[in-house]
C-alpha positions in Angstrom: -16.8 -8.4 8.6 -16.7 -8.2 4.6 -14.2 -11.2 3.5 -14.1 -9.7 0.0 -13.0 -6.4 1.5 -9.6 -5.7 0.6 -8.2 -5.3 4.7 -10.3 -8.0 5.3 -8.9 -10.7 2.5 -5.4 -9.4 3.5 -6.1 -10.3 7.4 -7.2 -13.5 6.2 -4.2 -14.1 3.6 -1.4 -13.0 5.9 -2.8 -14.9 9.2 -3.0 -18.2 7.0 0.6 -17.5 5.5 1.7 -16.5 9.5 0.1 -19.7 10.6 1.9 -22.1 8.6 5.2 -21.0 9.2 7.7 -22.5 11.8 8.8 -21.0 14.7 9.4 -22.3 17.9 11.3 -20.2 20.6 14.6 -19.5 19.4 14.1 -20.7 16.1 11.8 -17.9 14.5 13.9 -17.8 11.3 10.7 -18.9 9.1 8.0 -16.5 10.5 10.7 -13.7 10.3 11.3 -14.3 6.8 7.7 -14.1 5.7 7.1 -10.9 8.2 10.1 -9.0 6.5 9.3 -10.4 2.9 5.5 -8.9 3.5 7.3 -5.2 4.9 9.4 -5.1 1.8 6.1 -4.7 0.0 5.4 -1.2 1.6 8.2 -0.1 4.0 11.3 1.3 2.6 14.2 -1.2 3.2 16.0 1.6 5.9 13.2 1.4 8.2 13.4 -2.4 8.7 16.3 -3.9 11.0 16.7 -7.0 12.3 18.9 -6.7 16.0 21.6 -9.7 17.7 18.3 -11.5 19.1 16.4 -11.7 16.1 13.7 -9.3 16.6 12.4 -7.5 14.0 12.1 -3.7 14.3 10.4 -1.4 12.2 10.4 2.5 12.9 7.7 4.6 10.9 8.2 8.4 11.4 5.2 10.6 12.0 3.5 12.1 9.1 4.6 15.7 7.9 4.0 18.3 11.0 3.3 15.4 13.4 4.8 14.6 16.8 8.3 13.5 16.3 8.8 13.3 20.0 6.6 10.6 20.9 7.1 7.0 20.1 4.7 4.2 20.4 6.0 0.9 20.2 3.3 -1.9 19.4 4.8 -5.6 19.7 4.0 -8.6 18.8 5.8 -11.9 19.4 7.0 -14.5 16.3 7.4 -17.9 18.4 5.0 -20.5 19.3 4.8 -23.2 21.8 6.6 -26.5 20.8 9.3 -29.1 21.0 12.7 -29.4 21.1 14.6 -32.9 20.3 16.8 -33.5 23.2 18.3 -37.4 22.6 17.9 -40.1 19.7 17.5 -43.5 21.5 19.2 -46.6 20.1 16.3 -47.8 18.3 15.9 -44.6 16.0 12.9 -42.9 18.4 13.4 -39.4 19.8 13.4 -37.9 23.2 12.2 -34.2 23.4 11.7 -31.7 25.9 8.6 -28.9 26.0 9.3 -25.1 24.6 6.7 -23.3 26.4 3.6 -23.7 28.3 2.1 -27.4 27.2 -0.3 -29.6 28.7 0.9 -32.9 28.7 -2.4 -34.3 27.9 -2.5 -32.9 24.9 0.6 -34.6 23.5 0.0 -38.6 23.2 -0.8 -39.8 19.5 -0.1 -36.0 18.0 1.2 -36.0 14.7 4.3 -33.7 14.8 6.9 -32.0 12.2 10.7 -31.8 13.0 13.6 -29.5 11.8 14.0 -27.3 9.0 13.2 -30.4 6.4 9.8 -31.0 8.2 10.5 -34.5 8.7 6.8 -36.1 10.0 6.7 -38.1 13.4 4.1 -39.0 16.0 4.1 -38.8 19.4 4.0 -42.5 21.0 1.6 -43.5 23.2 1.1 -47.3 24.3 -2.5 -48.3 22.8 -5.5 -48.6 25.1 -5.9 -52.5 24.5 -2.6 -52.6 26.2 -2.9 -50.6 29.1 -3.5 -51.9 32.4 -6.7 -49.8 34.4 -4.0 -47.9 36.3 -2.7 -46.7 33.4 -6.0 -45.7 31.4 -6.3 -42.8 34.1 -3.0 -41.5 34.4 -1.4 -38.7 32.2 1.6 -40.0 31.2 4.5 -36.9 31.6 6.4 -35.5 28.7 9.4 -36.9 29.9 8.1 -40.3 29.1 7.1 -39.9 25.8 8.9 -40.0 22.7 8.4 -39.3 19.2 8.6 -42.0 16.6 9.7 -40.9 13.1 9.6 -44.4 11.3 13.0 -45.0 12.0 15.1 -48.4 12.7 18.0 -47.3 14.5 19.8 -43.9 15.9 21.9 -43.8 12.6 18.8 -44.0 10.5 17.4 -41.4 12.4 20.6 -38.9 12.7 20.5 -38.9 8.8 17.2 -36.7 8.9 17.0 -35.2 12.7 19.7 -34.0 14.8 19.5 -33.0 18.9 18.2 -29.3 19.0 15.6 -29.6 16.3 12.4 -28.2 17.1 9.3 -29.6 16.4 5.6 -28.0 16.0 2.4 -30.0 15.6 0.8 -30.8 12.4 -2.1 -28.6 11.8 -3.9 -27.9 9.2 -5.7 -24.4 7.9 -9.1 -24.1 7.5 -11.7 -21.7 7.7 -15.2 -22.5 9.7 -18.5 -20.9 9.1 -18.7 -16.8 8.6 -15.3 -15.8 9.7 -13.7 -18.6 12.1 -10.4 -19.5 11.2 -8.1 -22.9 12.7 -4.7 -23.5 12.4 -1.8 -23.8 14.5 0.1 -20.8 16.4 -2.7 -18.2 16.6 -0.6 -17.1 19.8 0.5 -14.8 18.6 0.4 -14.8 14.9 -3.0 -13.0 15.4 -0.7 -10.4 16.4 1.8 -10.2 13.9 -1.0 -10.1 11.8 -2.5 -7.2 13.3 1.1 -5.5 13.7 2.1 -5.3 9.8 -1.8 -4.0 8.9 -1.2 -1.4 11.3 2.6 -0.8 9.9 0.8 0.1 6.8 -0.6 3.4 8.3 0.2 6.7 8.4 0.3 8.4 11.9 1.0 11.6 13.5 3.8 10.0 15.9 6.5 7.8 15.6 5.7 4.1 15.4 8.1 1.7 16.2 6.4 -2.0 15.4 8.5 -5.0 16.9 8.1 -8.7 15.9 9.7 -10.0 18.7 11.2 -13.7 19.6 11.3 -15.8 22.7 8.3 -14.7 24.4 6.9 -17.9 25.4 10.3 -18.9 27.3 10.6 -15.5 29.2 9.7 -12.4 27.4 13.5 -12.3 26.3 13.0 -10.6 22.9 11.0 -7.9 24.3 13.1 -6.9 27.2 16.2 -6.2 24.7 13.5 -4.2 22.3 12.1 -2.1 24.7 15.5 -0.7 26.2 16.6 -0.1 22.6 13.7 1.4 21.2 12.9 3.8 24.7 9.3 3.7 24.0 7.2 6.6 25.2 4.1 4.5 25.7 3.5 0.6 24.2 0.9 -1.8 23.3 1.2 -5.6 22.9 -0.7 -7.3 20.2 -1.7 -10.6 21.7 -4.0 -13.6 21.5 -5.3 -14.5 24.7 -7.2 -17.1 26.2 -10.8 -17.9 25.8 -12.7 -20.3 27.4 -16.6 -19.5 26.3 -17.1 -23.2 26.3 -20.1 -25.5 27.6 -20.1 -25.7 31.1 -18.0 -22.8 32.3 -20.1 -19.7 34.3 -19.7 -16.5 32.6 -17.2 -15.1 35.1 -15.1 -18.0 34.3 -14.9 -17.6 30.5 -12.0 -15.2 30.5 -13.1 -13.6 26.9 -15.3 -14.6 24.2 -15.4 -15.4 20.9 -16.9 -12.6 18.4 -17.2 -10.4 21.4 -14.4 -8.0 19.8 -10.8 -6.7 21.0 -9.9 -8.0 24.2 -8.5 -5.3 27.1 -6.9 -6.5 30.1 -6.2 -5.0 33.4 -3.9 -7.1 34.6 -2.1 -10.7 34.3 0.8 -12.3 36.0 3.3 -10.2 34.4 1.8 -6.5 34.2 -0.7 -4.5 35.6 -1.9 -2.0 32.3 -1.4 1.5 32.9 -4.9 2.6 33.9 -4.6 6.1 31.9 -4.3 4.3 28.8 -6.9 1.3 29.3 -9.1 4.4 29.8 -8.3 6.0 26.7 -8.3 2.8 24.8 -12.0 1.6 26.0 -13.0 5.2 25.5 -12.2 5.4 21.8 -14.0 1.8 21.1 -17.4 3.3 22.9 -16.8 6.6 21.0 -16.5 5.0 17.5 -18.4 1.7 17.7 -15.9 -0.8 17.8 -16.5 -3.9 19.8 -14.1 -4.8 23.1 -14.6 -7.1 25.9 -12.7 -7.1 29.1 -10.2 -10.3 29.8 -12.0 -11.8 33.2 -9.0 -13.4 34.3 -5.4 -12.4 35.7 -3.5 -15.6 34.6 -0.9 -15.6 31.9 1.2 -13.1 30.6 3.3 -11.3 27.7 5.7 -8.9 26.4 4.0 -6.2 28.4 5.7 -7.8 31.4 9.2 -6.7 30.1 8.3 -3.6 28.3 6.6 -1.5 31.3 9.7 -2.4 33.3 12.0 -1.0 30.8 14.7 2.1 31.3 13.0 4.0 33.7 9.3 2.3 33.1 6.6 2.6 29.9 3.1 3.3 30.3 1.9 0.0 28.6 -1.4 -2.1 27.6 -2.8 -4.8 26.0 -5.3 -5.4 23.1 -5.8 -8.8 22.5 -7.4 -11.3 20.2 -9.6 -14.1 21.7 -8.2 -17.5 20.7 -9.8 -20.8 22.0 -7.3 -23.7 22.8 -4.3 -21.7 22.5 -0.9 -23.7 23.4 -2.5 -26.8 22.1 -1.6 -28.1 18.5 -4.8 -26.0 17.0 -6.4 -23.1 17.8 -9.7 -21.3 16.9 -10.1 -17.5 16.4 -12.6 -15.4 14.3 -11.4 -12.4 11.9 -14.1 -10.1 13.5 -12.3 -9.8 16.6 -8.8 -9.3 14.5 -10.3 -6.5 12.6 -11.5 -4.8 16.0 -8.1 -4.7 17.2 -6.8 -3.1 14.2 -9.5 -0.5 14.2 -9.0 0.0 17.8 -5.4 0.5 17.8 -5.3 2.2 14.5 -7.7 4.7 16.0 -5.6 5.4 19.0 -2.3 6.2 17.1 -4.8 8.7 15.3 -6.4 10.2 17.5 -3.2 10.1 20.3 -2.4 13.9 20.5 -6.2 14.9 21.1 -6.9 12.2 23.9 -4.7 14.4 26.4 -2.8 11.3 27.5 0.6 12.3 26.4 -0.2 15.6 28.3 -1.3 13.5 31.3 2.1 11.2 31.0 4.2 14.3 30.8 2.6 15.8 34.2 2.6 12.7 35.9 6.7 12.2 35.1 7.1 15.8 36.2 5.4 15.0 39.6 7.6 12.1 40.2 10.9 13.8 39.0 10.5 16.7 41.4 12.5 16.4 45.0 10.6 15.6 47.8 11.4 18.8 49.1 9.7 20.8 46.5 6.4 19.3 46.6 
């Protein structure tokens, strides 16, 4: 990709801005503010709303002469994994709970920022010099760890933090190589960045973009939004697992950085609608858009709730491969993000000509017929 191109430059700038924002599940306020500020630059105010869960819902009507009966929902989650302060010890150290799936092995010694003031802290661990031989081979569980903010007492700590504050990993944003990016929360700020770019388009169908909350703790925002939007079909934009690392067999890699947009057949939360996946892969091949298959069925995303909303919603995921997700820092390539945008953009523009809508309509009509009439 050409980083001097206006779209490429915008994707890079938006991703950096959103990666730096703090938005642990249930406390997505800063991410939401930044997204809404960006949307106001090109979306009329009456097309942007926030529901009671905190989802941002953006409705883009079809262009003149388009199909106003078809509603395509695009979803990307704003929240990130992190920590929540659960108790303040008498010596001023902080106990915490994990929010979302974080490997305990990643926690000791990590720098964090806590609460709306961004109070600096470090997850304490006994130095190796003081550890016994049995301790060196043992992974400390999160429940045994604490955050040190340099306070000498509970009273001193309570001046700057409180129980319920969220904490995020302290991670520096940087670019690497030709188009690599490194920062926190790329799951799913890559999806949010793609959705922002897609909402700039003008399409022949109604597009409802939803920036969801609380995905990392149970797909909760998506459940509420899908019921309200009642879409004809849905695409989830996600940052997905990548394991193209030394020592891995090809079938264990899940995805590869630089190989393009990722299509999933199934994961732990949903099975993608086969016709929708077939159309997406066909468009990618026809237009020369790089894509790859997700070679694992582990994990899940907002499609898990969207596809069961109301009477069911044909759904699929189009993802950006990211190394080291759910950790302090992740790595991705802008070329993969751009491939996701191009593929979904092409799908939206050509949807009426693909025959997918007609096939879905016939499928529903067949299912609605009483058995006695078949």
